[in-house]
C-alpha positions in Angstrom: 102.9 88.0 38.8 103.7 87.0 35.6 101.3 84.8 33.4 104.3 81.8 34.3 103.5 81.8 38.2 100.8 80.1 38.9 102.3 77.1 37.3 105.6 77.5 38.7 104.1 77.5 42.0 101.8 74.4 41.3 105.0 72.4 40.1 107.3 73.4 42.8 104.4 72.7 45.8 103.7 69.2 43.9 107.6 68.4 43.8 108.1 69.1 47.2 104.9 66.9 48.0 106.4 63.9 46.2 109.9 64.3 47.8 107.8 64.6 51.2 105.3 61.3 50.8 108.2 59.5 49.7 110.3 60.4 52.6 107.7 59.2 54.8 106.9 56.2 52.7 106.5 52.8 54.7 109.0 50.5 53.7 106.9 47.8 52.0 109.5 45.1 52.6 108.2 45.4 56.3 104.5 45.8 55.9 101.9 43.1 56.9 99.7 41.7 54.5 96.9 43.2 56.9 98.4 46.7 57.0 98.8 46.9 53.1 96.3 48.6 50.7 93.6 46.7 49.8 91.4 48.5 47.1 88.5 46.0 47.0 87.9 46.5 50.6 88.1 50.6 50.3 85.9 50.0 47.5 83.3 47.5 49.3 83.6 49.4 52.4 82.5 52.6 51.2 79.6 51.0 49.3 78.6 49.8 52.6 77.9 53.4 53.9 74.8 53.8 51.7 73.0 50.6 52.9 69.5 51.9 53.8 69.2 49.6 56.7 72.2 51.7 58.6 71.6 55.5 57.7 69.6 57.0 60.7 72.8 59.2 61.7 73.5 59.9 57.7 69.2 61.2 56.8 69.7 64.7 58.1 72.8 64.9 55.6 70.9 63.2 52.5 67.5 62.0 52.5 66.6 58.0 52.6 66.1 57.9 48.6 69.1 59.9 47.8 71.4 57.5 49.6 69.8 54.7 47.9 69.7 56.3 44.4 73.7 56.9 45.2 74.2 53.3 46.0 72.2 52.1 42.7 74.5 54.5 41.1 78.3 53.7 42.9 76.9 49.7 43.3 76.5 49.8 39.1 80.1 51.1 39.2 81.9 49.1 41.6 83.7 46.5 39.2 85.1 49.4 37.5 86.3 51.5 40.7 87.2 48.5 42.6 89.7 47.5 39.4 91.5 51.2 39.7 91.3 51.2 43.1 93.5 48.1 43.1 95.8 49.7 40.7 97.4 51.3 43.6 97.4 48.6 45.7 101.2 48.9 45.1 101.7 52.0 45.8 103.3 52.3 49.7 101.4 54.1 52.5 103.0 56.9 54.2 103.6 57.5 58.0 101.7 59.6 59.9 103.7 63.3 60.4 102.7 66.3 62.5 105.0 68.2 60.0 103.1 67.0 57.0 102.6 70.0 54.6 99.6 68.7 53.2 97.5 68.2 55.9 94.5 66.3 54.5 90.7 67.0 56.3 91.3 63.1 57.6 90.8 61.6 60.9 94.5 61.1 62.7 93.9 57.3 62.5 93.4 56.6 58.7 96.5 55.4 56.8 97.1 57.5 53.6 98.4 56.1 50.6 100.7 58.0 48.2 99.3 60.6 46.2 96.1 59.9 47.9 96.1 63.7 48.6 96.7 64.9 45.3 93.6 66.1 44.3 93.5 68.5 47.3 96.1 70.8 44.7 93.2 70.7 42.3 89.9 72.2 41.4 88.4 68.7 42.0 89.5 64.9 41.9 88.6 64.3 38.5 90.6 67.4 37.2 93.9 65.9 39.1 92.8 62.4 37.7 92.2 63.8 34.5 96.0 64.7 34.1 96.7 61.2 33.9 94.5 59.7 31.5 94.1 60.2 27.9 90.7 61.8 26.6 89.6 62.9 29.5 87.0 66.0 28.7 87.9 68.1 31.9 90.0 71.1 30.5 93.4 70.8 32.1 95.3 73.6 32.1 99.2 72.9 30.3 100.8 74.1 33.9 98.6 71.6 35.5 99.4 69.0 33.3 103.2 69.8 33.6 102.8 69.7 37.4 101.6 66.4 37.6 103.9 64.9 35.2 106.6 66.3 37.7 104.9 64.8 40.8 104.9 61.7 38.6 108.2 61.9 37.5 109.6 61.5 40.7 107.5 58.8 42.2 109.1 56.8 39.1 112.8 57.6 39.9 112.6 57.0 43.7 110.1 54.0 44.1 110.7 50.6 42.8 108.0 48.6 41.4 107.0 52.0 39.5 105.5 50.3 36.4 101.9 52.4 35.0 102.7 55.1 37.6 99.9 56.9 35.9 97.2 53.9 36.5 99.0 53.8 40.3 98.2 57.4 41.3 95.0 57.6 39.3 93.8 54.9 42.1 95.1 56.7 44.6 93.5 59.9 43.9 90.4 57.8 44.3 91.1 56.2 47.4 91.9 59.6 49.0 88.4 61.2 47.5 86.7 57.8 48.7 88.3 58.7 52.4 86.9 61.9 52.8 83.4 60.8 51.5 83.6 58.3 54.2 84.8 60.7 56.6 81.8 63.2 56.0 79.0 60.5 55.8 80.6 58.9 59.5 81.2 62.3 61.3 78.8 64.9 59.9 79.2 67.3 62.6 77.2 68.4 65.6 75.9 71.6 65.0 73.1 72.5 61.9 75.4 74.7 60.1 78.4 72.0 60.5 75.8 69.6 58.8 74.8 72.0 55.9 78.2 72.5 55.3 79.0 68.6 55.2 75.7 68.2 53.1 77.0 70.7 50.5 80.6 68.9 50.7 79.3 65.7 50.7 76.9 66.4 47.2 80.0 67.6 45.5 82.3 64.8 46.7 79.9 62.2 45.0 79.4 64.4 41.7 83.0 64.5 41.8 83.6 60.8 42.5 80.7 60.2 39.2 82.6 62.6 37.1 85.8 60.3 38.0 83.9 57.3 36.9 82.6 58.9 33.5 86.3 59.7 32.8 87.0 56.0 33.5 84.5 54.6 31.4 85.2 56.7 28.3 88.2 53.7 27.7 85.5 51.1 27.0 82.3 51.4 24.8 80.7 48.8 26.8 81.0 50.6 29.8 79.8 53.6 28.1 76.5 52.1 27.2 76.3 50.2 30.2 76.1 53.7 32.3 74.7 55.5 30.2 71.4 53.4 30.3 72.3 53.3 34.2 72.0 56.9 34.3 68.6 57.0 32.4 67.0 54.2 34.8 68.0 56.8 37.7 66.5 59.7 36.0 69.9 61.3 35.3 69.4 61.9 31.8 71.9 65.2 31.6 74.9 63.0 32.7 73.6 60.4 30.4 74.0 63.0 27.5 77.1 64.5 28.5 78.8 60.9 28.6 77.5 59.7 25.5 78.4 63.5 23.6 82.1 63.0 25.4 82.3 59.1 24.1 81.4 60.6 20.4 83.9 63.3 20.8 86.4 60.6 21.5 85.2 57.8 19.1 83.2 59.5 16.1 83.0 56.3 14.4 81.2 53.9 16.9 78.0 53.4 15.8 76.5 52.2 19.0 77.5 55.1 21.1 76.3 57.9 18.4 72.5 55.5 18.0 72.7 55.6 21.8 73.0 59.6 21.9 70.4 59.8 19.0 67.8 58.1 21.2 68.6 60.1 24.2 67.9 63.4 22.3 64.8 61.8 21.3 64.0 60.8 24.7 64.7 64.1 26.2 62.6 65.7 23.2 65.7 66.9 21.4 64.2 65.6 18.0 65.7 68.0 16.0 69.3 66.7 17.2 68.4 63.2 16.7 67.5 63.3 13.1 70.5 65.0 11.6 73.1 62.7 13.7 70.9 59.8 12.4 71.2 61.5 8.8 74.8 61.8 8.6 75.7 58.3 10.0 73.5 56.7 7.2 75.0 59.0 4.4 78.6 57.6 5.5 77.1 54.1 5.9 74.0 53.7 3.7 73.9 49.8 3.8 73.5 49.4 7.6 70.2 48.2 8.3 70.5 49.6 12.1 71.2 53.1 10.9 68.4 53.3 8.4 65.9 51.5 11.0 66.7 53.7 13.8 66.1 56.8 11.5 62.6 55.4 10.3 62.0 54.7 13.7 62.8 58.4 14.6 60.8 59.5 11.6 57.7 57.9 12.5 58.2 59.2 15.9 58.2 62.4 14.6 54.9 62.0 12.6 57.3 62.3 9.5 55.3 59.6 7.6 56.5 59.1 4.2 60.0 59.6 4.9 59.6 56.7 7.7 57.5 54.5 5.2 60.0 55.0 2.4 62.9 54.2 4.8 61.5 51.2 6.5 60.5 49.7 2.9 64.5 50.0 2.1 65.3 48.8 5.5 63.0 45.3 4.2 65.3 44.9 1.2 68.2 45.2 3.2 67.4 43.1 6.5 67.7 39.5 7.1 65.3 37.1 7.9 65.2 37.8 11.5 64.9 41.5 11.3 61.7 41.7 8.6 58.9 40.6 11.2 59.8 43.7 13.3 60.3 45.6 10.4 56.8 44.7 8.6 54.8 45.8 11.8 56.8 49.2 12.0 55.8 49.7 8.3 52.3 48.4 8.7 52.3 51.1 11.5 53.6 54.0 9.7 51.2 53.4 6.7 48.1 53.4 9.4 48.9 56.7 11.0 49.4 58.0 7.9 46.1 57.2 6.7 44.7 58.5 9.9 46.7 62.1 9.8 45.4 62.3 5.6 41.8 61.3 6.3 41.6 63.5 9.1 41.6 66.5 6.9 38.7 65.0 5.1 35.5 67.5 5.2 33.3 64.9 6.8 35.4 62.7 8.8 36.0 62.7 12.1 40.1 62.1 13.1 40.1 59.0 14.3 42.5 56.3 16.1 42.3 53.2 16.3 44.2 50.8 19.4 44.6 46.7 18.9 43.5 44.4 21.0 47.1 43.9 21.8 47.5 47.8 23.0 44.7 47.4 25.1 45.4 44.4 26.7 48.9 45.5 27.7 48.0 48.9 28.4 51.1 50.7 26.0 50.6 51.4 22.5 53.9 52.7 20.0 54.8 56.5 21.0 54.2 57.5 17.6 50.3 56.8 18.0 50.1 58.8 21.0 51.4 62.0 19.8 49.6 61.7 16.4 46.3 61.6 18.8 47.3 64.3 20.4 48.6 66.4 17.5 44.9 65.6 16.1 43.4 66.5 18.7 44.9 69.7 19.1 44.5 70.7 15.4 40.8 69.8 15.5 39.7 70.4 18.9 37.8 66.4 18.7 39.0 62.9 18.1 37.3 59.3 17.9 39.6 56.5 19.7 38.5 53.1 19.1 39.0 50.2 21.2 40.0 51.8 24.3 38.0 50.6 26.9 37.2 46.7 27.3 33.6 45.9 26.4 32.9 43.9 29.6 33.6 47.0 31.9 31.6 48.9 29.5 28.4 47.0 29.8 29.1 46.8 33.5 29.1 50.4 33.6 25.8 50.5 31.7 24.1 47.9 33.8 24.8 49.6 36.9 23.5 53.3 35.7 20.2 51.6 34.3 20.0 50.4 37.9 21.1 53.3 40.1 19.5 56.2 37.8 16.3 54.6 36.1 14.0 56.9 37.9 15.3 59.5 35.8 13.8 57.9 32.6 10.5 60.0 32.2 9.8 63.2 30.5 9.5 64.9 34.0 12.0 67.3 35.7 14.1 66.1 38.7 15.5 68.5 41.5 18.9 66.5 41.2 18.8 66.2 37.6 20.0 69.1 34.9 17.8 69.3 31.6 19.8 69.9 28.9 17.5 69.7 26.2 14.0 67.8 25.2 14.2 64.5 26.8 17.3 64.8 27.8 19.3 64.9 31.4 22.3 65.3 32.7 23.1 63.8 36.1 26.1 63.9 38.5 27.7 60.2 37.8 28.6 58.8 41.6 32.1 57.1 41.2 31.7 53.8 42.9 30.8 50.5 41.9 31.9 49.7 37.9 32.7 53.2 37.5 35.4 53.1 40.5 37.5 51.3 38.0 41.2 52.9 36.9 40.4 51.5 33.5 37.5 53.7 33.9 39.1 57.2 34.8 42.7 56.6 34.6 43.0 54.5 30.9 46.4 52.8 30.3 45.9 55.2 26.9 44.1 58.0 28.1 46.1 59.4 31.3 49.3 59.4 28.8 47.2 61.4 26.3 45.7 63.7 28.9 48.9 64.3 30.7 50.4 65.0 27.3 47.5 67.5 26.5 47.0 68.9 29.7 50.3 68.6 31.5 51.5 66.5 34.9 48.8 68.0 36.8 45.9 66.9 35.3 42.9 66.6 37.3 39.5 65.2 36.6 36.9 68.1 37.1 33.6 66.5 36.3 32.0 63.4 35.7 28.5 63.6 34.7 26.1 61.3 32.4 24.2 63.2 29.7 21.4 60.6 28.6 19.1 61.2 25.6 15.4 59.6 26.2 13.5 57.3 23.2 11.8 60.4 21.0 14.1 63.2 22.1 14.8 66.1 19.3 18.0 67.2 17.9 19.8 69.8 20.0 20.9 73.4 19.2 24.3 74.2 17.8 26.5 75.2 21.3 30.0 75.6 22.8 30.2 74.1 26.4 32.3 76.6 27.0 33.4 79.9 26.0 37.2 80.3 24.7 39.4 81.6 28.0 40.1 84.7 27.5 37.1 86.2 25.1 34.5 88.2 26.6 31.3 88.1 23.8 30.7 84.4 21.8 32.5 86.4 18.8 35.2 87.3 20.1 38.2 85.3 18.1 39.9 82.7 20.4 43.5 83.1 21.4 45.7 80.2 20.0 46.5 78.6 23.8 47.0 74.6 24.3 44.2 72.7 25.7 42.6 73.7 29.1 39.8 71.3 29.0 39.4 68.2 27.6 35.3 66.2 27.4 36.1 62.7 27.5 32.6 61.0 25.9 32.5 57.4 27.0 29.4 55.8 25.5 27.5 52.8 27.6 26.0 51.6 24.5 27.0 51.9 20.7 26.5 55.3 19.3 25.2 55.8 15.8 23.0 58.3 14.1 19.8 56.3 14.9 20.4 56.7 18.9 21.7 60.1 18.8 25.5 60.7 18.3 26.8 63.8 18.9 27.6 66.1 15.7 30.9 68.0 15.7 32.2 71.0 14.0 36.1 69.8 13.9 38.1 73.3 14.4 35.6 75.4 15.6 37.5 75.7 19.0 39.8 78.0 17.5 36.9 80.1 16.2 34.4 82.5 17.1 30.5 81.2 16.9 30.0 83.4 14.4 33.3 81.7 12.4 31.7 78.6 13.5 28.5 78.7 12.1 29.9 78.3 8.7 31.8 75.1 8.9 29.7 71.7 8.2 29.2 69.1 11.4 30.7 65.8 11.1 28.8 62.8 12.9 31.6 60.3 14.9 30.1 56.6 15.0 31.1 55.4 18.4 30.9 51.5 19.3 30.8 50.4 23.1 34.1 50.6 24.2 35.4 53.6 22.3 35.1 57.3 23.0 35.3 60.4 21.4 37.0 63.8 22.9 36.0 67.4 22.3 37.7 70.9 23.6 34.8 72.7 25.8 35.2 75.5 23.1 34.3 72.7 20.3 30.7 73.6 18.6 28.6 70.2 18.8 25.5 69.2 19.1 23.3 65.9 19.8 21.4 64.3 17.7 17.7 62.9 18.6 17.2 59.5 19.6 15.2 57.5 17.3 15.0 54.4 18.8 13.1 52.7 22.1 16.2 52.7 24.2 17.9 54.8 26.7 21.6 56.3 25.2 23.4 57.2 27.9 27.0 59.0 27.6 29.6 59.6 30.4 31.3 62.8 29.8 34.5 62.6 31.7 36.1 66.3 31.9 40.3 66.3 32.2 41.4 69.6 32.8 44.6 71.7 34.0 44.2 72.0 38.1 43.5 75.6 37.7 41.0 75.8 35.8 37.2 75.5 37.1 34.0 75.6 34.9 31.8 78.3 36.4 29.3 77.8 33.7 27.9 74.4 34.0 27.9 72.9 37.2 25.6 75.9 39.1 22.9 73.4 40.4 24.3 70.5 40.5 28.1 69.0 42.0 30.6 68.3 39.0 32.1 65.0 41.0 30.1 62.7 43.4 32.9 60.9 45.6 32.3 59.2 49.1 35.3 58.9 51.5 34.8 55.0 51.1 34.7 55.2 47.4 38.0 57.4 47.5 39.9 55.5 49.9 39.9 52.1 47.3 41.6 54.4 44.8 45.3 53.6 44.2 47.3 55.9 45.7 49.0 56.7 42.1 45.5 57.7 41.1 44.3 59.6 44.0 45.6 63.1 43.0 43.2 63.3 40.0 40.4 63.6 43.0 42.3 65.3 45.8 40.5 68.6 45.1 37.1 66.9 45.4 37.7 65.5 49.1 39.2 69.1 50.5 37.0 71.0 53.1 34.6 73.0 51.5 34.4 71.5 47.8 30.8 70.6 48.6 31.5 67.3 45.8 32.3 64.6 47.8 28.5 63.6 48.8 26.2 61.2 46.2 22.8 62.6 46.5 
């Protein structure tokens, strides 16, 4: 077989198909209005098949949430779909004929539109349509293009009213695909094997339809931006990326599409692709405030504060009055975070991040602040976070702690408390009352930070309260847990991501008088012997703030030289596979009963699910 034969075969097949279908065309003058093809009606009918109220017999094919997601995607694209289907309305219908060479996989009672089976001769409907549409990203081979041109030529010569035959046949191809998908949804088959095959064909067909709609959307910047955003809303990031990248190739001068692509790269964690794209755009348009501002924001997100500050300042010089307020806020944030990073490196300073009242009230902060918090913690093994809890919540927790555990406020040993030094005790904290509050254990800033440090499957492994009574003496320096995969305290730790983070939440303001916890920043990456050579830092932590410590960080509590009890809640977040087998031999790490567990919102129960399993031994308050 020669190389030219496949092309000749396809051309011959499509020429025969054109002749046959034109021969079987229904005379349009004899068609009633009700029998004529209606593109908008077909689009609406197809969309209704995904309605959640009528999917019982389709559930074995696609889960309910999958059907809803597909409906959402297709509903957004319904106007574009209807427009292209409507373009096929002037094409004639084909009479049924048992002798047809291209028998479609359709029930015999469904009318066919001329050209609606064209896609069956190509790898996909999108490939067939791409032969008719300029700028398609599909790799159309020359012989495929030639074959489609031959089919279109015959139709143009033999049919009346054939203006824009390429557009009409595109609508016909889409119609044929919709008909096949409708058949699969309505007639999935009886046996398990039939349904499995139908499921596979259905997913492939809907994917093919979305590919077609992406190709059609490339003719409009508005559609590209609208549909890429919709893909992101439906967690289809890769489709959004492919659409934007193709649109950029077809229209490399469109600033809005290139900006959208840069933002998407950043969202997908590909900041190394966002920055060069924005820098190239800025070189071409140095006076474009939008591009410069976007680049500055991206640099801020990437914690490159110096360059971000320079670009924000230049943007302010070029911006109009409506843009200056937002730019000033971004510039102030960049300056603030830069100062945080610089001061964190000073010998006597504990790394510190401060939330604004607005950030705490809204439960959201700039991603750059969250990124810097994660970076500083990983680098130093400790971090103070100011203004993360409401003072009202901390006051309620303090009052409840005093009422619940007042019997321990004497210098006597208690079987249900652990002595952790002179006039110091640690008690497992029952998660109830004020402590059973999502702001406390699933704080809107702390949870995203913990997921960034410990992964999406993070859990709360223990919640205890370490209390220093008046007159207590200084502790000795120690690590709560040796670094993983070390056999002795003097083994050098491996460079590993965080495994467990102790969140220390003072129920009163903590200072050097009532006994803050001195820390040696960076000691989590060193052996015990090497840590001894480091100096201590003293975090000052007001009520409503907290400080974080790696389990392998060297630290020691100062003595309490006041007349007041100093309680600090230690809440340890860690990876789900980690078990602290050192610190909880004599008391449970967590106490939560079934009544309190049921009060936890469903979206937060995964934090405590391990604790209510049979045999966990931590679910009964003492």
